[in-house]
N, C-alpha and C positions, 0 to 999 in steps of 0.2 A: 857609281854603276854605269853601265853602258846600255845603249839602246840598240835594238836589232832595226835597221832601216832597210834590210835586204828585200822585204815584201813591199816596201814603198817605192822601190825602183819601177815604177809602171811607165812605159813608154812605147815608142815605135822604133826605137833605135836597136833592132835586133841585129846582132853580129853573127848569130847562128841560125841555121834553119831549125825548126821544130824537132826534126828526127835527130840531128846532130846534138841539139842540146839535151834532149833526153838521154841520149846516148853517154854524153859526158857526166851527166847527174848519175846515170845507172852504174858507170864505171867507178865513181868515186864511192858510191855506196859498196859496191862489190869490194874495192879495196879496203874499206873499213871492215868488211865482215871477214875477209880473207885474213887481214892481220889479226883479227880477234881469234880466228881459228888457229892461226900459226901460234900465238901466244898460249893458247890452251893446250896446244899439242907439245909445246916445246919447254914451257916454264913449269916446274914442278910447283904444285899447290903449296908444299911446305915452305918453300922459299918466300912466296908471298906472305903466308900465314905468319913467318918469322918476323917479319917486319912490325915495328912497334905500332899497335892500332892508331894510336893518336899521330903519329908521323905519317902514316899511311892515309888517314882521312885528310890531314892538312895538305899532303902531297897531291891527293886526288883533286881537291877542290882548287888548289892553285893551278894546276895543270889544265884542269877543264875550263875555269874562268878565263885563264889566259888564253885558251884556244878559242873561246867564245869571243873575246876581246878582239883578237886577232881577226877572225873571220867577219865580224860584223863592222869592223872599223876601216877594213882593207878593201879596196876594190882591185888589188892585184891577185890574179889567180895563184902564184907561187906563195904568197903569204897566206892567203886563206887556205890553201891545201895543207900548209905547215901547221895552221891553227887547227884544221881538222884532225890531224894526227894528235895533237895534244889532248884531244877529247878521246879519240879512238883508243890510245894506249892505256890510260888509266881505266876505262871501261873494260878493256881486254883483261887487265889485271884482276879486276873484281870477278869476272867470268872465269879466271882460272881458279878462284876459290869456289865459285858458284857451280860451275858444271860438274865436277867430280861427285858432288853429292847425289847425282841423278843418274839413272840408268841409261844405257845407249838408246834403248827402245823409246824412252820417253822424250829424249833429246831430239831424236829423229822426228818423232810424232809432233813435238812442238815447232821444229824448224819447218815442217810440211804445212801445218796449221798456220803458222805465221805468215809463210809465203802466200797461202791462199787467201787470208784475210787482207794482207798488204795489197795485192793485186786488186781484189775487190774494192777496197777503199780507194785505190787510185782511180778505178775507174768511175766510182761514185763522185769522187773529187773533181774529175774532169767534166761529168755531166751536170753536176750540181754545185758548182763553185760558190754560188750566192748563198745557197742552204748553209754550207760548212762555214762560210765567213760569218754568218748570223749566230752560230752556236759557238764560236771560238771562245767568246766570254764565258759561257755557261760551263764550257770545257775546263777552263782554267780554274773556276771556283770549284767545280767538282773535284778536280785533282787536288787542290788545296785542302778541302775538307777531307777527302778520303786519306791523305797523307797524316792529317792530324789525327784522325779517328785510329789510323794503324799504329801511330806512335804511342797512342793512349792504350791501346789494346795490349801492345807489347810490353811497355815499360810500367803500366799501372797495374793492368788486369793478368799480366804474364800469360796471355792467350793470343793465338793466331786464328783470326777469323777467316776462313776460306772464301766467304762471300766478297771479301775485299778484294781479292785477286780477280774475281770476274768483273767487278765494277771497274777497277783500274784498267783492265785489259780492254774494256769497252771504251774508256776515255781515251786510250791511246790509239785504238782504232779510228775514233773521231778525229784526233789529231793527225793521223796519216792522211785523211781525207781533206783536212784543213790545209795542211803544209803542201800536199801534192796540187790541190786547187790554186793556193797561192803561187807556187813555184811557175804554174803555167800562166799567170797573168802578169808576170814581170818581164822586162826586157831579156832576151836570150842571149847572154853573154857567158864565157867560161867562168868568170866569177860568180856570177849568179847562180850557175849551176852547182858550183861547189858550195856556196853558202846554203842553197836549197838542201842539197843532199845531207849537210850537217845536221839540220832539223829533222829530216826524215830519218837519218841514221838512228838519232836519240829515240824517236817514237818507235821504230822498229825493234830496236834492242830492248826498250822496256816492255813492248807487247811480247816479245819472244821469252823473256824471263818470266813474265806473269803466267804466259800459256804453260811454260815449262813447270811452274809451281803447281798449277791446276792439274795438269797431266799426272805429276809425281803423287800428288795428294790422292787422286782417284786409284 
């Protein structure tokens, strides 16, 4: 396995101003969301569903883990951005299958709520970085337990507990605060902005999917 040392790059060797750093981070996030939107709009869900499920799952994890490895092991922006896209594309293909099952009204509502929650958690992450750093371990444990409970509910009891969507959404809200707070504690470089954006992208996409599930079930 590989370790993420991005948030250990604390120092004073800032190569970007705070505004430029956040602008780069935001641009990378928007690129990921834009690419996801383009995939959802242009790739038919039937094409993705026609792929052998085992082959799709293997390809998904190979691409995602390769992207993570590249991001967290490289300090060169071009390589990190390439790794970021290796994560964004398979997630986009999942959205290609996931989005059509929901109404346009629910999708727009989920996007709006996710945006509001993301901004709010970023503000809190900026104001209280120490608090979010303290709860990082608890969030990881809660996420792991939640995923285990969901798998048991789905594959053993054949049920889908709506409460779990709320719990996991709350966990990813916490992670946005954690990752945003950490992103602003490290050296401001282009590579660190891309690496931080990758972590935030995964937080926000997971939050969006959970909020969409909640909105659709209502």
